[in-house]
C-alpha positions in Angstrom: -20.7 11.4 11.3 -17.5 12.1 9.0 -18.1 8.7 7.2 -19.9 7.2 4.8 -22.1 4.0 4.9 -20.0 1.4 3.8 -21.5 -0.3 0.8 -21.9 -4.3 1.4 -23.1 -5.0 -2.1 -20.7 -3.1 -4.6 -21.1 -3.0 -8.1 -17.9 -5.8 -8.2 -16.6 -7.3 -6.3 -12.5 -6.2 -5.5 -10.8 -9.4 -3.2 -8.0 -7.8 -2.4 -5.0 -5.5 -2.8 -2.0 -7.4 -5.6 0.8 -5.5 -6.6 2.4 -2.6 -7.4 4.3 -1.1 -10.1 7.7 0.6 -9.3 10.1 2.4 -11.5 13.4 2.8 -10.5 16.8 4.3 -11.5 19.1 1.2 -11.2 17.5 -2.5 -11.3 21.0 -3.7 -10.2 20.9 -1.9 -6.9 16.8 -1.9 -6.5 17.0 -5.7 -7.3 19.9 -6.1 -4.5 17.4 -4.1 -2.2 14.5 -6.0 -2.3 16.0 -9.8 -2.8 19.1 -9.8 -0.9 18.0 -7.2 2.1 13.9 -7.2 2.4 13.8 -10.9 1.0 12.2 -11.4 -1.4 11.4 -13.9 -4.3 12.4 -13.5 -7.8 9.6 -14.7 -10.0 11.1 -13.3 -13.4 13.4 -10.9 -14.8 14.8 -9.2 -17.4 17.0 -6.0 -18.7 14.1 -3.7 -17.7 12.0 -5.3 -15.2 11.9 -7.8 -11.9 9.1 -9.6 -10.9 8.7 -10.4 -6.7 6.7 -11.6 -5.3 7.0 -12.6 -0.7 7.0 -16.3 0.6 3.0 -16.8 1.5 2.0 -15.6 -2.2 1.2 -18.4 -5.0 0.4 -15.0 -7.5 3.0 -14.8 -9.3 4.2 -11.6 -8.3 3.6 -8.6 -5.6 5.8 -6.2 -6.5 7.1 -5.0 -10.2 10.7 -2.9 -10.5 10.8 -1.3 -13.7 14.1 0.6 -14.8 13.7 4.3 -15.9 15.1 7.5 -15.4 13.6 8.4 -12.4 11.9 6.5 -9.4 8.2 7.2 -9.3 5.1 5.0 -8.7 3.2 3.3 -10.9 0.1 1.2 -11.0 -1.4 0.0 -7.7 -2.8 -3.6 -8.6 -6.1 -5.3 -7.2 -7.5 -8.7 -7.6 -11.1 -8.7 -8.8 -13.4 -11.7 -7.6 -13.4 -13.2 -11.6 -13.5 -12.2 -15.4 -17.3 -11.3 -14.9 -16.6 -8.8 -12.5 -13.5 -7.9 -14.3 -15.9 -6.8 -16.7 -18.5 -5.0 -14.6 -15.4 -3.2 -13.2 -14.7 -1.5 -16.2 -18.3 -0.8 -16.9 -18.5 1.0 -13.8 -15.6 3.2 -14.3 -16.4 4.1 -17.8 -20.0 5.4 -16.3 -17.5 7.3 -13.8 -16.6 9.2 -16.6 -13.2 7.6 -15.5 -10.2 5.8 -18.5 -10.1 2.4 -18.9 -7.4 1.3 -21.0 -7.3 -2.7 -21.5 -3.2 -3.7 -21.3 -1.6 -7.1 -21.8 0.6 -7.3 -18.9 2.9 -10.1 -18.7 1.6 -13.1 -16.2 -1.3 -11.6 -16.1 -4.7 -12.6 -17.8 -7.3 -9.6 -19.0 -6.6 -6.7 -17.1 -6.9 -3.1 -17.6 -5.7 0.3 -16.1 -7.7 3.3 -14.6 -7.4 5.7 -12.2 -9.2 7.6 -9.4 -10.6 10.8 -9.5 -7.8 11.9 -7.5 -5.2 10.8 -10.3 -3.9 7.4 -8.3 -3.6 4.7 -11.5 -5.1 1.9 -10.6 -4.9 -2.0 -12.2 -7.2 -4.5 -11.9 -7.0 -8.1 -12.8 -8.9 -11.2 -12.2 -6.2 -14.0 -13.0 -2.6 -13.9 -11.9 0.0 -16.9 -13.4 -0.2 -19.2 -10.3 3.0 -20.5 -8.7 4.0 -23.6 -6.2 3.9 -22.6 -2.5 7.0 -22.0 -0.3 6.2 -21.1 2.5 7.6 -24.4 3.6 10.5 -23.6 2.2 12.5 -22.5 5.2 15.7 -22.0 3.1 14.3 -19.4 1.5 13.3 -17.5 4.1 16.3 -14.2 4.2 16.1 -10.7 5.1 12.9 -9.5 6.9 10.6 -12.6 5.5 8.3 -10.9 4.3 5.2 -13.0 4.0 2.8 -11.2 1.6 2.2 -7.5 0.0 -0.4 -5.8 2.9 -1.0 -2.1 2.3 -0.6 1.1 0.5 -0.7 4.5 2.2 -1.2 7.5 0.0 -1.2 11.2 0.5 -4.6 12.6 -0.8 -5.2 16.0 -1.3 -9.2 15.3 -0.5 -9.4 12.5 1.6 -13.0 12.9 2.2 -13.2 12.3 -1.4 -11.0 9.8 -1.8 -12.6 7.8 1.3 -16.4 8.2 -0.7 -14.9 7.2 -4.0 -13.2 3.9 -2.8 -16.4 3.4 -0.3 -18.7 3.0 -3.4 -15.9 0.1 -4.6 -16.7 -1.7 -1.3 -13.6 -0.4 0.7 -15.0 -0.4 4.6 -13.5 1.9 7.0 -12.0 1.0 9.7 -10.2 3.7 11.7 -9.9 7.4 11.2 -9.3 10.7 12.2 -11.4 13.7 11.9 -12.1 17.5 12.8 -13.5 18.0 16.6 -16.8 19.1 14.6 -16.6 15.6 12.7 -16.8 17.8 9.2 -13.3 16.6 7.7 -11.7 13.5 7.3 -7.7 13.8 8.0 -7.2 10.4 7.4 -9.0 6.7 6.8 -8.0 3.6 6.9 -10.4 1.1 4.4 -9.9 -2.8 3.8 -11.2 -5.6 1.3 -9.3 -8.3 2.8 -10.5 -8.2 6.3 -7.4 -6.9 8.0 -7.0 -3.3 9.7 -6.5 -2.3 5.2 -5.8 -2.4 2.0 -5.4 1.1 0.9 -4.7 4.3 3.3 -5.3 8.0 2.8 -3.5 10.1 4.4 -3.6 14.3 4.4 -1.2 16.1 2.4 0.0 17.3 -1.3 -0.8 15.0 -3.9 -1.6 12.2 -4.9 1.5 10.5 -3.4 2.7 7.2 -2.7 3.5 7.4 1.4 4.4 3.5 1.3 3.4 0.0 0.4 3.8 -2.4 3.7 4.6 -5.9 3.8 3.9 -8.1 6.2 6.0 -10.4 8.8 5.8 -13.1 11.0 6.9 -11.2 14.6 8.7 -8.0 15.5 12.2 -9.9 16.0 11.9 -10.2 12.2 12.1 -6.6 12.1 15.0 -6.5 14.6 16.9 -8.8 12.7 16.2 -6.5 9.6 17.3 -3.4 11.3 21.0 -5.6 12.2 21.6 -6.6 9.1 20.7 -2.9 7.1 23.3 -1.3 9.7 26.1 -3.7 8.8 25.0 -3.4 4.7 25.7 -0.3 3.7 21.8 0.7 4.8 21.5 2.1 7.6 20.8 5.4 6.3 17.9 4.2 4.8 16.6 3.3 8.2 13.9 6.0 8.5 11.5 5.8 11.5 11.0 2.7 14.2 10.9 -0.2 15.3 7.4 1.0 17.2 4.1 0.5 17.7 1.0 2.5 15.8 -2.1 3.1 18.1 -3.7 3.6 14.7 -3.8 -0.6 13.7 -2.1 -1.8 16.5 0.3 -2.7 14.4 4.9 -2.9 15.1 6.1 -1.3 12.3 9.7 -0.2 10.9 9.9 2.7 7.8 13.0 2.3 5.4 13.7 3.8 1.8 14.9 2.0 -1.2 17.4 2.9 -3.3 15.4 5.5 -4.8 13.9 7.1 -2.0 10.6 4.8 -2.4 9.1 4.2 1.5 8.5 0.8 2.3 6.7 -0.1 5.6 7.7 -3.4 7.4 4.4 -4.4 9.3 3.3 -7.0 12.0 0.3 -7.7 14.8 -2.6 -5.6 13.8 -6.0 -7.1 13.9 -9.1 -9.5 11.9 -12.0 -6.7 10.6 -14.4 -8.8 9.0 -17.8 -8.7 10.3 -19.6 -6.7 8.1 -21.4 -5.1 10.8 -18.4 -3.9 12.7 -17.6 -0.4 13.7 -14.6 1.7 12.8 -12.4 3.5 15.3 -12.4 7.0 15.3 -9.1 8.7 16.6 -8.8 12.1 17.8 -6.7 14.5 15.6 -5.1 15.8 19.0 -3.8 12.5 20.7 0.0 11.8 19.8 -1.2 7.9 20.3 -2.9 7.3 17.0 0.4 7.4 15.0 3.1 6.4 18.0 1.7 4.2 20.6 5.6 4.2 21.8 8.4 4.8 20.0 10.7 7.5 18.7 9.1 10.4 17.1 9.2 10.6 13.7 11.2 12.4 11.3 10.1 15.6 9.4 10.5 13.2 5.9 8.0 10.8 7.1 5.5 13.6 7.0 6.2 15.5 3.9 8.0 12.7 1.5 6.3 10.6 -0.6 6.8 9.3 -4.5 5.1 10.8 -7.2 2.9 9.0 -9.5 3.1 8.6 -13.1 1.3 11.6 -14.7 -0.5 12.4 -12.0 -0.9 16.1 -11.5 0.3 17.0 -7.9 -1.8 19.3 -5.7 -2.4 20.7 -2.6 -4.5 19.4 0.2 -7.9 20.9 1.0 -7.4 20.9 4.8 -4.5 23.6 5.1 -2.4 22.4 7.9 -1.0 19.0 7.5 -1.3 16.6 10.9 0.7 13.4 11.8 0.6 10.6 9.2 -0.7 7.2 9.5 0.6 3.6 9.7 
């Protein structure tokens, strides 16, 4: 068996993915893309940062855009069940020999940062400022009408090691691709919130962010976004899609922001809350695992990703790089 047995009682409770911090080189241009084109809502901003949330979310932010000299990915944020579990989490990472730094994070209470063994920067908190609901304020529905942040997908130089680490944190594998003899993992999708994934790992030069994804109401919203981007100067930012993934069964579109950070627009995956749900295995040679139907992905989609701040890149353990995942 290529994947570890699920840890149903981890040392602390991660509720779900929460937010991502992205460094951008032109805050004004990035704000225009994420707000006017994608349709995220501004919750706070100054000359250095813009905080954004999606339409169903009650937390203060799911994206933080930070002005910087280079476009890089920063922290991947996760919400912890409560303050006691947050302390348990910090202690767990310290016992694993991983760095723990408590920080003052605006609009969040007690927050710490660490890194996973591959070098991906992580941020954990239990309490974020809560905002009034806006999901029935339909005059705010613009762009692709993003409802919530859905998942992260990362290139990992050692997918098996990444899966084993996140498995100990209570993430459960829903789908995976492995070698014919089952000895190596090429890619895996892992969840906490009951969808196909909160985070996924794909074989490749890493660690790097492949994409961050947002859930939208219907595939028709994706068609609307294509019309909008093609007539407002963003046609060259459309990278791949629309189409449907085999893995996750999701309808998808991939676009690039002004700094090249990849965004997936995503809907129609399935529920995975049962603790005894068996993961789905995909054959490495099955081309429909990454595209059930749709045009072939461009080379950029297989090879390019956002580097993580302060992370050292390493070549992938598996030498040939197969198709990346949803």
